[in-house]
N, C-alpha and C positions, 0 to 999 in steps of 0.2 A: 523522408522521401513525401512527396504529396501527389496521388494518382489522380485524383480528380482536384482538377485546381482554374478546371475553366468554368466558366456559365454555359457551354453548350455540351462538357463533357459532364458537365451536372444534369443538364435538364435530357440528356440521352439514358440515365440509366432510371430518369423518373418517367423518360417513356415506356423502356422496360421491365416497372414495375416495379426496379429497385431501390428502394430506403437508403439515398443517401446520408449517413451521420456523418456529420464534424466535432471528433475529436478534439478536445483545448490541449497545449504542449503540455508534453512532459512537465510536472511540476516533484520533486521531490517531497511537498511541502503536504502533498494533494495524494501524497503513497501511503499505505496504512502500513505497508511495512516497514518504509522509513523509521515509523515514527516507535511501531515496535520495537525493532534494532537500537533505536538513541533510547529507549528506558532499559531492554535489557545491558548495555554496553556502559550505562551510568549505575547500575546498581554492581556491575562486575568490578567496574574500579576503587569502588568504599569494600572492597573486599579481597581479605590476604588472597595473591591468586600466583606466589611462586614454587607450586608442586603439579603435576597434572593432577593428583587427586585434589586439592584446594582450585583448581583451577573450573576444574568438572561440576565441585561443587558448587562454587561461585556460581558459575553460567546454570548448573539446573533450580537454584533458588532463585533467578532469577528471572531463569522461563515462569516457575510457580507463580510470582510478584507482580506476571501480567495478566489482568483477568477479563474474563467474559465485558464486562466492561469499558474495557480499555480499549478492549478490539472494536465492540459498536460505535465507542464514540469517537474512533481513527474516520472511520468505514463509513459513516454517515456525514462525520467533515467532508469527507473526500467528494460528498457526492454522491456516494454511491445508495440504495435503499438495502435493509437489514432487515430481511426477515427475519422471524423466529421460528423455531421449530419444536 
């Protein structure tokens, strides 16, 4: 849904001292959570998951393999600034 779609409405927002931010279209390639889900699913697929316990163990192992470096890289690639705390 486009709320600000005309130059006139954009100008009006600026006159009201409001900032107009144009966001890029949604892309799964630029969404860090999509990268995390992909890595998690790829690791889980390589492990036996025939029972609930083995499935839970596989998911826990996959989650443990997603590092802070992975998250930082995916977030930076998506164009977000990453601040260390």
